[in-house]
N, C-alpha and C positions, 0 to 999 in steps of 0.2 A: 430428525435432523434438519434444523432450520437452513442453514447454509453449509454447502459442502463443496468439494472440488473432486473431480475424477481424474485419475492418472491413466493414460492408454499407450499402448505401442501399436504400430501399424508398419506395413511394407516390410515385413520380415526384419523389424528392428531398426530400420533406417527412419522412422518417425517416432518421436515421443510427443505426446499432447497432453494438455490439461484443460479441463473446462470447469467453471465455478459458477454458482449462483451466490451472491453476497448481499442481498437486499437487507437483510436484518442487521448485519454488522455495519453497514454503510449507514443505514437509517439510525443506528444507535449513536455513531461517531457525530453525524450530522446535527442530531438533537443535542448532544453533549456540548457542541462547539456553537450552536446556534448559527450555522453557515448560511450565507446566501446560496441560491440555487448554483451559480457557477462555481462558488467555493465547494459546495457539496459534491459537485460532479468532479471537480479536480481531486478533492480528498478521496472520493470513492474509487476512482480509478487507481490511484496510487495505493489505496489500502488492499484493492483487489490484487494488483500485480505483486505486491510485497508479500501477500499471504501465499500466493501461488509460489513463489520463489522460495519462500520459507519451507513449504512442503516439498520442494525439488531438492532442498539441501540434504535430505536424508536422515539426519540425526535430530532427536527432539531438542538438544540443547544449543543447536545452531542458531544462530541470529542473523537475520538479513535485514538491512536498513536502506530504504531509498530517501535519498535527500535531494530534493529538487529546489533550486534557488533561481528566481527570476527577478525581473524589474517592472512586472506588471501589479496590478491594483491588488492580487491576493498575496503577492511576494514570493510564495513558494509552499511546498508541502513536505512534511517528513513523515515517514511511517516505517515502523519495524515490526517484524514477526519472527516467531520461533518455528522450530520444526515440527510444530503440531498445529500450525495454521492459525495461531492465536496472534492477532494483529492489533496494533494501536497506532495512532497517528493524529496529526493536527495540522491546520492551515495556519501560515504565519499571520496573514490578516483574515479572519472568517468574516468580516464585514465587507471585504473587497468586493467591488461589482463591476460589470461592464456591459454593455449593450449586446444583445444576441447577434449571431451572425445573420447575414443576409438570407440564409436559408431557414432561419427561425431557430437553430440549434444554439445551444449553449457555447460561448466563446472561450473554451477552456485554455486554448493556447494563447490568446491576447491577455487573458486574465493573469496567466503565469508570466508572459513576457518572454524576453531573451535572458539566457542564463545557462545554468550547468545542470547535469543530473550526476549525481554520485552514488555508486552502489557499493555498500561495505557489507562483506561476508565475514562473520566471525565464526569460524569453523573449529574453535578449540585450538587453533596452532597457536605458535608464539605471537605471531602477528597477523591481524585481519587483512583480508584482500581488499583493496580499494581501487575501484575504477571509476574514473570520471571523465566526461565529454561533454562538449557543448549541445545544448538542447537542439533537436531537429525542428520541432514544432512547438513544443509545449503541451501537446495534445496528450502526453504520457504514454500511450500506447506505441507510437512510433519511436518515441525517445527510448523506452525499454527495448524494443526491437534494434534499435542502433546500438545500444549498449551490448547486447548479446553479440551483434555482428562484429563490432570493432574491438570489444575488450575480451570476449570470449571466443571469437571466431566461429560462432555457431548461427548459422542462418535461421532467422526465427520469424514467424508470423504472430503478432500480438494484436488482439482485439479486446478492449475494455470499454465498458459503458455504464453510465448512471442515468436513469430516467427520473426526473424531478417532478412530482406532481404540482398542482396549482396551489396548494396549501404549504408547499415547501418540503413535505414529506418525501421519502424515497419510494418510488413506485416499483422500479426494477433496478438491479445492479448485478453485474457479473463480468466475465470475460473468459477468453480462451488463448491458449499459447500452444503453437505448434512449432517443432524443432526438427531439423534435418541433423541426423547423426552421421558421423564418419562412414564413408562408402556409398553416399547416395548418388544417384545417377541424374543426369541432366533431364532424362525422360520424367523422372519423379518431381523435378522442380516444375517442369512444364504442366504436369498434371495438376500439381498444387495450384499454381498460378491461374489455371483454368477454373479450378474449383473456387478459388477466392473472388474471381472476377464477378461482381455484382452480387456477392454473398451478403445476406441480410445483416444489419447491425445485431449485436448480441442482445441488446435491450428489447429490440423489435421481436426477436425470437422468444425471449423471456415473457414478454407481454402477450404474446399469442399463446402462452402456456406450455412453451417448450421447455424441456428440462435439460440439464447438462448431458444426460445420456443421448438425448434427442439430438443435441448440437453435434455431439461427437459422431453420432450416426450420419448426420448430414455432411460432416466434414471428412471423415475417414472411411465411410461405407465402401468406397471403391478400392480401398487399400488393404483389406483384410486385417481389421483392427480388433484388439482386444482390451477391455477395461481391466486394469491390474489392480486398482486400489480406489476406495471411496474414504475421503477424509473430511471430517467436520472442520469449519472455520467459524471463528468468532472474534469479536472485538472484545479484548481482554487487557486490562492495565493491572501491572503487578505492584503499583505503588502501595505503600502503607506507612504507617506512623513510624515505624523503625527505621525504614530507608530514608525518610525525611529527617529523622533525627540525625542519622549519619551524615547527610548532606550539610545539616547545620554545623556538625562537629568540623567538617573539612573546611569550613569558613575561616576558622582560626580564631583564637582568643580576642584578638583586637577587635575584629568585626562583631563578634557576639557580644562583647562587652558594649560597644557603641549601640547596638540594638537594644539592649537591656537598659541602658542609661537614657536614651533618646525616645525609643517607642513604647518600652516597657512590654512589649509582645512581638510575636512574629506571625504573620499570616502568609502561608506558602500554598500555591496553587500548582497542582500538577498540571503540565502542558497537554499531557495525553488524555486525560479523563475529566479535567477540570475540577477535580475534588480538591477541597480546601482544608488544609491542616493549620490550625491555630495553636500557637505555644504561648501560654501566659508567662509572666515574669518569673514565677518561682521555677516553672520547668526549664526556662532558658538558663536561669541561675544553676540549676542542678547539672544542666549539659554542660555548662561552664566549668563548674568544679570537677567533674567527672574527667573532662579533658585535661586537666592539669597533670 
């Protein structure tokens, strides 16, 4: 299992936690979109958070989407995951770049800029749940934690990280999420805050060879924790030619006719995986005829 996420409970059910390593899926996404290092970091953090939240949802068919829109050089990030930890996503401007922070770390917050984070939960109900709030920092982890606090009233600790190598490949990526469940005490909050004070970055731990199991042990070892689930995670795009054909049909007869007459073919790229679909004139004509 290359990338995976652990689910755990602790403190007699008053804590639930998730810890994941996502280097392979983030590396695949960064390579597909040819992102700059800071765009890779923003995309990787968002993919990791979205995949964890997908696994949190509980059902395989549930869909979780995080849409971050900012006014910085990379513009924003969108990622979506199902309940199996299969995630896909893209950066609005993969070529966007910005100078590193004074401490040498990638300036993800400045690259995203000021804006909003929207979380969409499609849980198979009549209408999806949509929560939107202003970005706290653009660093993604703080913004996801703010979403949980304000939109779901669930105190949460979120840590996300991506370590980019000199050749722009992904050296490490992962994250963890700790949430307090109803009935928690102030003593538990104080203990968690003390635990998090000076806690290493998730990528530093992964680079040392620590596993998600190790990370959970470091975080929850004092709280009587139990790992309850281990789930694979992967970059997965479900686009195919039939889906793209359906999208062409929804364009309408007038637009399809215009493409046939002016361009003679259609070239469509999937935003999520960059796969290109080419429809020649005869195929477009057949689609047009069948849509009548």
